[in-house]
NUPADREN-733542 format. One record per residue: residue number from 1; residue in one letter; x, y, z of N, C-alpha, C in turn. Coordinates in nm, 2 decimals. Example, Ala and Ser with C-alpha at 12.3 -4.5 7.8 and 13.67 -1.06 7.14 Angstrom:
% NUPADREN-733542
{num = 1&residu = A&n.u = 1.32&n.v = -0.57&n.w = 0.78&ca.u = 1.23&ca.v = -0.45&ca.w = 0.78&c.u = 1.32&c.v = -0.33&c.w = 0.78}
{num = 2&residu = S&n.u = 1.28&n.v = -0.22&n.w = 0.71&ca.u = 1.37&ca.v = -0.11&ca.w = 0.71&c.u = 1.29&c.v = 0.00&c.w = 0.79}
This chain:
% NUPADREN-733542
{num = 1&residu = M&n.u = 0.08&n.v = -0.12&n.w = 0.00&ca.u = 0.00&ca.v = 0.00&ca.w = 0.00&c.u = 0.09&c.v = 0.12&c.w = 0.00}
{num = 2&residu = L&n.u = 0.06&n.v = 0.22&n.w = -0.09&ca.u = 0.13&ca.v = 0.34&ca.w = -0.10&c.u = 0.08&c.v = 0.44&c.w = 0.01}
{num = 3&residu = K&n.u = 0.17&n.v = 0.51&n.w = 0.07&ca.u = 0.14&ca.v = 0.61&ca.w = 0.16&c.u = 0.11&c.v = 0.74&c.w = 0.09}
{num = 4&residu = R&n.u = 0.00&n.v = 0.81&n.w = 0.12&ca.u = -0.03&ca.v = 0.94&ca.w = 0.06&c.u = 0.04&c.v = 1.05&c.w = 0.13}
{num = 5&residu = T&n.u = 0.07&n.v = 1.16&n.w = 0.06&ca.u = 0.12&ca.v = 1.28&ca.w = 0.12&c.u = 0.00&c.v = 1.35&c.w = 0.19}
{num = 6&residu = K&n.u = 0.02&n.v = 1.45&n.w = 0.27&ca.u = -0.08&ca.v = 1.52&ca.w = 0.34&c.u = -0.17&c.v = 1.59&c.w = 0.24}
{num = 7&residu = D&n.u = -0.12&n.v = 1.64&n.w = 0.14&ca.u = -0.19&ca.v = 1.71&ca.w = 0.03&c.u = -0.28&c.v = 1.61&c.w = -0.04}
{num = 8&residu = Q&n.u = -0.23&n.v = 1.49&n.w = -0.07&ca.u = -0.30&ca.v = 1.39&ca.w = -0.14&c.u = -0.42&c.v = 1.34&c.w = -0.05}
{num = 9&residu = A&n.u = -0.39&n.v = 1.32&n.w = 0.07&ca.u = -0.49&ca.v = 1.27&ca.w = 0.17&c.u = -0.60&c.v = 1.38&c.w = 0.18}
{num = 10&residu = S&n.u = -0.57&n.v = 1.50&n.w = 0.19&ca.u = -0.66&ca.v = 1.61&ca.w = 0.20&c.u = -0.75&c.v = 1.62&c.w = 0.08}
{num = 11&residu = E&n.u = -0.69&n.v = 1.61&n.w = -0.04&ca.u = -0.76&ca.v = 1.61&ca.w = -0.16&c.u = -0.86&c.v = 1.49&c.w = -0.17}
{num = 12&residu = L&n.u = -0.81&n.v = 1.37&n.w = -0.13&ca.u = -0.90&ca.v = 1.25&ca.w = -0.13&c.u = -1.02&c.v = 1.27&c.w = -0.04}
{num = 13&residu = R&n.u = -1.00&n.v = 1.33&n.w = 0.08&ca.u = -1.11&ca.v = 1.35&ca.w = 0.17&c.u = -1.21&c.v = 1.45&c.w = 0.11}
{num = 14&residu = R&n.u = -1.16&n.v = 1.56&n.w = 0.05&ca.u = -1.24&ca.v = 1.65&ca.w = -0.02&c.u = -1.33&c.v = 1.59&c.w = -0.13}
{num = 15&residu = R&n.u = -1.26&n.v = 1.51&n.w = -0.21&ca.u = -1.33&ca.v = 1.44&ca.w = -0.32&c.u = -1.44&c.v = 1.35&c.w = -0.26}
{num = 16&residu = I&n.u = -1.41&n.v = 1.27&n.w = -0.16&ca.u = -1.50&ca.v = 1.18&ca.w = -0.10&c.u = -1.62&c.v = 1.26&c.w = -0.05}
{num = 17&residu = R&n.u = -1.60&n.v = 1.36&n.w = 0.03&ca.u = -1.71&ca.v = 1.44&ca.w = 0.08&c.u = -1.79&c.v = 1.51&c.w = -0.03}
{num = 18&residu = K&n.u = -1.73&n.v = 1.55&n.w = -0.13&ca.u = -1.80&ca.v = 1.61&ca.w = -0.24&c.u = -1.89&c.v = 1.51&c.w = -0.31}
{num = 19&residu = L&n.u = -1.84&n.v = 1.39&n.w = -0.34&ca.u = -1.92&ca.v = 1.29&ca.w = -0.40&c.u = -2.04&c.v = 1.25&c.w = -0.31}
{num = 20&residu = A&n.u = -2.01&n.v = 1.24&n.w = -0.18&ca.u = -2.12&ca.v = 1.20&ca.w = -0.09&c.u = -2.23&c.v = 1.31&c.w = -0.09}
{num = 21&residu = A&n.u = -2.18&n.v = 1.44&n.w = -0.09&ca.u = -2.28&ca.v = 1.55&ca.w = -0.09&c.u = -2.37&c.v = 1.55&c.w = -0.22}
{num = 22&residu = K&n.u = -2.32&n.v = 1.49&n.w = -0.33&ca.u = -2.39&ca.v = 1.48&ca.w = -0.45&c.u = -2.49&c.v = 1.36&c.w = -0.44}
{num = 23&residu = G&n.u = -2.48&n.v = 1.28&n.w = -0.34&ca.u = -2.57&ca.v = 1.16&ca.w = -0.32&c.u = -2.51&c.v = 1.03&c.w = -0.37}
{num = 24&residu = V&n.u = -2.38&n.v = 1.03&n.w = -0.41&ca.u = -2.32&ca.v = 0.90&ca.w = -0.45&c.u = -2.31&c.v = 0.81&c.w = -0.34}
{num = 25&residu = I&n.u = -2.34&n.v = 0.68&n.w = -0.35&ca.u = -2.33&ca.v = 0.59&ca.w = -0.24&c.u = -2.19&c.v = 0.55&c.w = -0.21}
{num = 26&residu = K&n.u = -2.16&n.v = 0.50&n.w = -0.09&ca.u = -2.03&ca.v = 0.48&ca.w = -0.05&c.u = -1.95&c.v = 0.38&c.w = -0.13}
{num = 27&residu = S&n.u = -2.01&n.v = 0.27&n.w = -0.17&ca.u = -1.94&ca.v = 0.18&ca.w = -0.26&c.u = -1.90&c.v = 0.24&c.w = -0.39}
{num = 28&residu = E&n.u = -1.98&n.v = 0.32&n.w = -0.45&ca.u = -1.95&ca.v = 0.39&ca.w = -0.57&c.u = -1.84&c.v = 0.49&c.w = -0.55}
{num = 29&residu = I&n.u = -1.84&n.v = 0.56&n.w = -0.44&ca.u = -1.74&ca.v = 0.66&ca.w = -0.41&c.u = -1.60&c.v = 0.58&c.w = -0.40}
{num = 30&residu = A&n.u = -1.61&n.v = 0.47&n.w = -0.33&ca.u = -1.48&ca.v = 0.39&ca.w = -0.31&c.u = -1.43&c.v = 0.35&c.w = -0.45}
{num = 31&residu = R&n.u = -1.51&n.v = 0.30&n.w = -0.53&ca.u = -1.47&ca.v = 0.26&ca.w = -0.67&c.u = -1.41&c.v = 0.38&c.w = -0.74}
{num = 32&residu = R&n.u = -1.48&n.v = 0.49&n.w = -0.74&ca.u = -1.43&ca.v = 0.61&ca.w = -0.82&c.u = -1.30&c.v = 0.66&c.w = -0.77}
{num = 33&residu = C&n.u = -1.28&n.v = 0.66&n.w = -0.64&ca.u = -1.16&ca.v = 0.71&ca.w = -0.57&c.u = -1.05&c.v = 0.61&c.w = -0.56}
{num = 34&residu = G&n.u = -1.08&n.v = 0.48&n.w = -0.59&ca.u = -0.97&ca.v = 0.38&ca.w = -0.58&c.u = -0.93&c.v = 0.35&c.w = -0.44}
{num = 35&residu = V&n.u = -1.03&n.v = 0.36&n.w = -0.34&ca.u = -1.00&ca.v = 0.33&ca.w = -0.20&c.u = -1.10&c.v = 0.23&c.w = -0.16}
{num = 36&residu = S&n.u = -1.08&n.v = 0.18&n.w = -0.04&ca.u = -1.18&ca.v = 0.08&ca.w = 0.02&c.u = -1.31&c.v = 0.15&c.w = 0.07}
{num = 37&residu = F&n.u = -1.41&n.v = 0.06&n.w = 0.08&ca.u = -1.54&ca.v = 0.11&ca.w = 0.14&c.u = -1.51&c.v = 0.16&c.w = 0.28}
{num = 38&residu = A&n.u = -1.42&n.v = 0.09&n.w = 0.36&ca.u = -1.39&ca.v = 0.13&ca.w = 0.49&c.u = -1.33&c.v = 0.27&c.w = 0.50}
{num = 39&residu = T&n.u = -1.25&n.v = 0.30&n.w = 0.40&ca.u = -1.18&ca.v = 0.44&ca.w = 0.40&c.u = -1.29&c.v = 0.54&c.w = 0.38}
{num = 40&residu = V&n.u = -1.38&n.v = 0.52&n.w = 0.28&ca.u = -1.49&ca.v = 0.61&ca.w = 0.26&c.u = -1.58&c.v = 0.63&c.w = 0.38}
{num = 41&residu = H&n.u = -1.61&n.v = 0.52&n.w = 0.44&ca.u = -1.69&ca.v = 0.52&ca.w = 0.57&c.u = -1.62&c.v = 0.60&c.w = 0.67}
{num = 42&residu = N&n.u = -1.49&n.v = 0.58&n.w = 0.69&ca.u = -1.42&ca.v = 0.65&ca.w = 0.80&c.u = -1.41&c.v = 0.80&c.w = 0.77}
{num = 43&residu = V&n.u = -1.39&n.v = 0.84&n.w = 0.64&ca.u = -1.38&ca.v = 0.98&ca.w = 0.61&c.u = -1.52&c.v = 1.05&c.w = 0.64}
{num = 44&residu = L&n.u = -1.63&n.v = 0.98&n.w = 0.60&ca.u = -1.76&ca.v = 1.04&ca.w = 0.62&c.u = -1.81&c.v = 1.04&c.w = 0.76}
{num = 45&residu = S&n.u = -1.75&n.v = 0.95&n.w = 0.84&ca.u = -1.79&ca.v = 0.94&ca.w = 0.98&c.u = -1.71&c.v = 1.04&c.w = 1.07}
{num = 46&residu = T&n.u = -1.60&n.v = 1.09&n.w = 1.02&ca.u = -1.52&ca.v = 1.18&ca.w = 1.10&c.u = -1.57&c.v = 1.32&c.w = 1.08}
{num = 47&residu = P&n.u = -1.61&n.v = 1.39&n.w = 1.19&ca.u = -1.66&ca.v = 1.52&ca.w = 1.18&c.u = -1.55&c.v = 1.62&c.w = 1.13}
{num = 48&residu = L&n.u = -1.59&n.v = 1.72&n.w = 1.06&ca.u = -1.49&ca.v = 1.82&ca.w = 1.02&c.u = -1.46&c.v = 1.91&c.w = 1.14}
{num = 49&residu = I&n.u = -1.34&n.v = 1.93&n.w = 1.17&ca.u = -1.30&ca.v = 2.01&ca.w = 1.29&c.u = -1.23&c.v = 2.13&c.w = 1.24}
{num = 50&residu = D&n.u = -1.28&n.v = 2.25&n.w = 1.27&ca.u = -1.20&ca.v = 2.37&ca.w = 1.23&c.u = -1.11&c.v = 2.40&c.w = 1.35}
{num = 51&residu = R&n.u = -0.98&n.v = 2.35&n.w = 1.33&ca.u = -0.89&ca.v = 2.36&ca.w = 1.44&c.u = -0.85&c.v = 2.50&c.w = 1.48}
{num = 52&residu = R&n.u = -0.85&n.v = 2.59&n.w = 1.37&ca.u = -0.82&ca.v = 2.73&ca.w = 1.40&c.u = -0.93&c.v = 2.79&c.w = 1.49}
{num = 53&residu = A&n.u = -1.06&n.v = 2.76&n.w = 1.46&ca.u = -1.17&ca.v = 2.82&ca.w = 1.54&c.u = -1.16&c.v = 2.76&c.w = 1.68}
{num = 54&residu = R&n.u = -1.13&n.v = 2.63&n.w = 1.69&ca.u = -1.13&ca.v = 2.57&ca.w = 1.82&c.u = -1.01&c.v = 2.63&c.w = 1.91}
{num = 55&residu = A&n.u = -0.90&n.v = 2.66&n.w = 1.84&ca.u = -0.78&ca.v = 2.72&ca.w = 1.91&c.u = -0.82&c.v = 2.86&c.w = 1.95}
{num = 56&residu = A&n.u = -0.89&n.v = 2.93&n.w = 1.87&ca.u = -0.92&ca.v = 3.07&ca.w = 1.90&c.u = -1.02&c.v = 3.07&c.w = 2.02}
{num = 57&residu = E&n.u = -1.11&n.v = 2.98&n.w = 2.02&ca.u = -1.21&ca.v = 2.97&ca.w = 2.14&c.u = -1.13&c.v = 2.94&c.w = 2.27}
{num = 58&residu = R&n.u = -1.03&n.v = 2.85&n.w = 2.26&ca.u = -0.95&ca.v = 2.81&ca.w = 2.37&c.u = -0.87&c.v = 2.93&c.w = 2.42}
{num = 59&residu = R&n.u = -0.81&n.v = 3.00&n.w = 2.33&ca.u = -0.73&ca.v = 3.12&ca.w = 2.37&c.u = -0.82&c.v = 3.22&c.w = 2.44}
{num = 60&residu = A&n.u = -0.94&n.v = 3.24&n.w = 2.39&ca.u = -1.04&ca.v = 3.34&ca.w = 2.44&c.u = -1.08&c.v = 3.29&c.w = 2.59}
{num = 61&residu = L&n.u = -1.10&n.v = 3.17&n.w = 2.60&ca.u = -1.13&ca.v = 3.11&ca.w = 2.73&c.u = -1.02&c.v = 3.13&c.w = 2.83}
{num = 62&residu = W&n.u = -0.90&n.v = 3.11&n.w = 2.79&ca.u = -0.78&ca.v = 3.12&ca.w = 2.87&c.u = -0.76&c.v = 3.27&c.w = 2.91}
{num = 63&residu = A&n.u = -0.78&n.v = 3.36&n.w = 2.81&ca.u = -0.77&ca.v = 3.50&ca.w = 2.84&c.u = -0.87&c.v = 3.55&c.w = 2.95}
{num = 64&residu = E&n.u = -0.99&n.v = 3.49&n.w = 2.94&ca.u = -1.09&ca.v = 3.52&ca.w = 3.04&c.u = -1.05&c.v = 3.47&c.w = 3.18}
{num = 65&residu = M&n.u = -0.99&n.v = 3.35&n.w = 3.18&ca.u = -0.94&ca.v = 3.29&ca.w = 3.30&c.u = -0.83&c.v = 3.37&c.w = 3.36}
{num = 66&residu = A&n.u = -0.74&n.v = 3.42&n.w = 3.27&ca.u = -0.63&ca.v = 3.51&ca.w = 3.31&c.u = -0.68&c.v = 3.64&c.w = 3.37}
{num = 67&residu = R&n.u = -0.78&n.v = 3.70&n.w = 3.31&ca.u = -0.84&ca.v = 3.82&ca.w = 3.37&c.u = -0.90&c.v = 3.79&c.w = 3.51}
{num = 68&residu = E&n.u = -0.95&n.v = 3.67&n.w = 3.53&ca.u = -1.00&ca.v = 3.64&ca.w = 3.66&c.u = -0.89&c.v = 3.60&c.w = 3.76}
{num = 69&residu = G&n.u = -0.77&n.v = 3.60&n.w = 3.72&ca.u = -0.65&ca.v = 3.58&ca.w = 3.81&c.u = -0.61&c.v = 3.43&c.w = 3.82}
{num = 70&residu = M&n.u = -0.66&n.v = 3.35&n.w = 3.74&ca.u = -0.63&ca.v = 3.20&ca.w = 3.74&c.u = -0.48&c.v = 3.18&c.w = 3.70}
{num = 71&residu = S&n.u = -0.42&n.v = 3.09&n.w = 3.76&ca.u = -0.28&ca.v = 3.06&ca.w = 3.72&c.u = -0.27&c.v = 2.97&c.w = 3.60}
{num = 72&residu = F&n.u = -0.15&n.v = 2.97&n.w = 3.53&ca.u = -0.13&ca.v = 2.89&ca.w = 3.41&c.u = -0.16&c.v = 2.75&c.w = 3.45}
{num = 73&residu = A&n.u = -0.11&n.v = 2.70&n.w = 3.56&ca.u = -0.12&ca.v = 2.56&ca.w = 3.60&c.u = -0.27&c.v = 2.52&c.w = 3.62}
{num = 74&residu = E&n.u = -0.35&n.v = 2.61&n.w = 3.67&ca.u = -0.49&ca.v = 2.58&ca.w = 3.69&c.u = -0.56&c.v = 2.58&c.w = 3.55}
{num = 75&residu = M&n.u = -0.53&n.v = 2.68&n.w = 3.47&ca.u = -0.59&ca.v = 2.68&ca.w = 3.33&c.u = -0.55&c.v = 2.55&c.w = 3.26}
{num = 76&residu = A&n.u = -0.43&n.v = 2.51&n.w = 3.27&ca.u = -0.38&ca.v = 2.39&ca.w = 3.20&c.u = -0.46&c.v = 2.26&c.w = 3.26}
{num = 77&residu = R&n.u = -0.47&n.v = 2.26&n.w = 3.39&ca.u = -0.54&ca.v = 2.14&ca.w = 3.45&c.u = -0.68&c.v = 2.13&c.w = 3.40}
{num = 78&residu = R&n.u = -0.75&n.v = 2.25&n.w = 3.40&ca.u = -0.89&ca.v = 2.25&ca.w = 3.35&c.u = -0.91&c.v = 2.22&c.w = 3.21}
{num = 79&residu = S&n.u = -0.80&n.v = 2.25&n.w = 3.13&ca.u = -0.81&ca.v = 2.23&ca.w = 2.98&c.u = -0.75&c.v = 2.10&c.w = 2.93}
{num = 80&residu = G&n.u = -0.68&n.v = 2.03&n.w = 3.02&ca.u = -0.62&ca.v = 1.91&ca.w = 2.98&c.u = -0.50&c.v = 1.93&c.w = 2.89}
{num = 81&residu = V&n.u = -0.42&n.v = 2.04&n.w = 2.91&ca.u = -0.30&ca.v = 2.06&ca.w = 2.83&c.u = -0.19&c.v = 2.10&c.w = 2.93}
{num = 82&residu = S&n.u = -0.07&n.v = 2.12&n.w = 2.87&ca.u = 0.04&ca.v = 2.16&ca.w = 2.96&c.u = 0.04&c.v = 2.30&c.w = 3.00}
{num = 83&residu = K&n.u = 0.10&n.v = 2.34&n.w = 3.11&ca.u = 0.11&ca.v = 2.48&ca.w = 3.15&c.u = 0.19&c.v = 2.56&c.w = 3.04}
{num = 84&residu = T&n.u = 0.29&n.v = 2.50&n.w = 2.98&ca.u = 0.36&ca.v = 2.56&ca.w = 2.87&c.u = 0.27&c.v = 2.60&c.w = 2.76}
{num = 85&residu = A&n.u = 0.18&n.v = 2.51&n.w = 2.72&ca.u = 0.09&ca.v = 2.53&ca.w = 2.61&c.u = 0.00&c.v = 2.66&c.w = 2.64}
{num = 86&residu = V&n.u = -0.04&n.v = 2.67&n.w = 2.76&ca.u = -0.13&ca.v = 2.78&ca.w = 2.80&c.u = -0.04&c.v = 2.91&c.w = 2.79}
{num = 87&residu = R&n.u = 0.08&n.v = 2.90&n.w = 2.85&ca.u = 0.16&ca.v = 3.02&ca.w = 2.86&c.u = 0.20&c.v = 3.07&c.w = 2.72}
{num = 88&residu = L&n.u = 0.24&n.v = 2.98&n.w = 2.63&ca.u = 0.27&ca.v = 3.02&ca.w = 2.49&c.u = 0.15&c.v = 3.07&c.w = 2.41}
{num = 89&residu = A&n.u = 0.04&n.v = 3.01&n.w = 2.43&ca.u = -0.08&ca.v = 3.06&ca.w = 2.36&c.u = -0.12&c.v = 3.20&c.w = 2.41}
{num = 90&residu = L&n.u = -0.12&n.v = 3.22&n.w = 2.54&ca.u = -0.15&ca.v = 3.35&ca.w = 2.59&c.u = -0.05&c.v = 3.46&c.w = 2.55}
{num = 91&residu = K&n.u = 0.08&n.v = 3.42&n.w = 2.55&ca.u = 0.18&ca.v = 3.51&ca.w = 2.51&c.u = 0.16&c.v = 3.55&c.w = 2.37}
{num = 92&residu = S&n.u = 0.14&n.v = 3.46&n.w = 2.28&ca.u = 0.12&ca.v = 3.48&ca.w = 2.14&c.u = -0.01&c.v = 3.57&c.w = 2.12}
{num = 93&residu = A&n.u = -0.11&n.v = 3.53&n.w = 2.19&ca.u = -0.24&ca.v = 3.61&ca.w = 2.18&c.u = -0.22&c.v = 3.75&c.w = 2.23}
{num = 94&residu = A&n.u = -0.14&n.v = 3.77&n.w = 2.34&ca.u = -0.12&ca.v = 3.90&ca.w = 2.39&c.u = -0.04&c.v = 3.99&c.w = 2.30}
{num = 95&residu = E&n.u = 0.05&n.v = 3.93&n.w = 2.23&ca.u = 0.13&ca.v = 4.01&ca.w = 2.14&c.u = 0.05&c.v = 4.06&c.w = 2.02}
{num = 96&residu = S&n.u = -0.05&n.v = 3.98&n.w = 1.98&ca.u = -0.13&ca.v = 4.02&ca.w = 1.86&c.u = -0.26&c.v = 4.07&c.w = 1.88}
{num = 97&residu = R&n.u = -0.33&n.v = 4.04&n.w = 2.00&ca.u = -0.47&ca.v = 4.08&ca.w = 2.01&c.u = -0.51&c.v = 4.14&c.w = 2.14}
{num = 98&residu = L&n.u = -0.45&n.v = 4.11&n.w = 2.25&ca.u = -0.49&ca.v = 4.16&ca.w = 2.38&c.u = -0.45&c.v = 4.30&c.w = 2.41}
{num = 99&residu = S&n.u = -0.52&n.v = 4.36&n.w = 2.50&ca.u = -0.49&ca.v = 4.50&ca.w = 2.54&c.u = -0.35&c.v = 4.51&c.w = 2.60}
{num = 100&residu = S&n.u = -0.30&n.v = 4.62&n.w = 2.61&ca.u = -0.16&ca.v = 4.64&ca.w = 2.67&c.u = -0.15&c.v = 4.60&c.w = 2.81}
{num = 101&residu = D&n.u = -0.26&n.v = 4.61&n.w = 2.89&ca.u = -0.26&ca.v = 4.57&ca.w = 3.03&c.u = -0.25&c.v = 4.42&c.w = 3.04}
{num = 102&residu = E&n.u = -0.33&n.v = 4.35&n.w = 2.95&ca.u = -0.32&ca.v = 4.20&ca.w = 2.95&c.u = -0.19&c.v = 4.15&c.w = 2.90}
{num = 103&residu = T&n.u = -0.13&n.v = 4.22&n.w = 2.80&ca.u = 0.00&ca.v = 4.19&ca.w = 2.75&c.u = 0.10&c.v = 4.19&c.w = 2.86}
{num = 104&residu = A&n.u = 0.10&n.v = 4.30&n.w = 2.94&ca.u = 0.19&ca.v = 4.32&ca.w = 3.05&c.u = 0.18&c.v = 4.20&c.w = 3.15}
{num = 105&residu = L&n.u = 0.06&n.v = 4.17&n.w = 3.18&ca.u = 0.03&ca.v = 4.06&ca.w = 3.28&c.u = 0.09&c.v = 3.93&c.w = 3.23}
{num = 106&residu = V&n.u = 0.07&n.v = 3.90&n.w = 3.10&ca.u = 0.11&ca.v = 3.77&ca.w = 3.05&c.u = 0.27&c.v = 3.77&c.w = 3.04}
{num = 107&residu = S&n.u = 0.32&n.v = 3.88&n.w = 2.99&ca.u = 0.47&ca.v = 3.89&ca.w = 2.98&c.u = 0.54&c.v = 3.89&c.w = 3.11}
{num = 108&residu = E&n.u = 0.48&n.v = 3.94&n.w = 3.21&ca.u = 0.55&ca.v = 3.94&ca.w = 3.34&c.u = 0.52&c.v = 3.81&c.w = 3.42}
{num = 109&residu = G&n.u = 0.43&n.v = 3.73&n.w = 3.36&ca.u = 0.41&ca.v = 3.60&ca.w = 3.43&c.u = 0.32&c.v = 3.62&c.w = 3.55}
{num = 110&residu = E&n.u = 0.25&n.v = 3.73&n.w = 3.57&ca.u = 0.17&ca.v = 3.75&ca.w = 3.68&c.u = 0.04&c.v = 3.67&c.w = 3.68}
{num = 111&residu = V&n.u = 0.01&n.v = 3.61&n.w = 3.57&ca.u = -0.12&ca.v = 3.54&ca.w = 3.55&c.u = -0.10&c.v = 3.40&c.w = 3.60}
């Protein structure tokens, strides 16, 4: 079995979803795309996740938690991520979007 590049896999997923949206049945999609029925089923069963939107929501939540005085460690514990992930996300957000007061808090590590 040949391994697809990320671009090829993305294009295949788009093609499968497009055919399904047109009402083509899974077995026919599999035949047209040269993949197994299981592959088509898996693609169509996996919800589309807008990772950028989810990340933006998470940063907004963390910014709110920071305004409430919550520590990085507590934010990380509640979110199921590392303290470093929270710190870096807030630092990045602070540099590009947050007010100067919030930027100072994040930069100084007071949050």
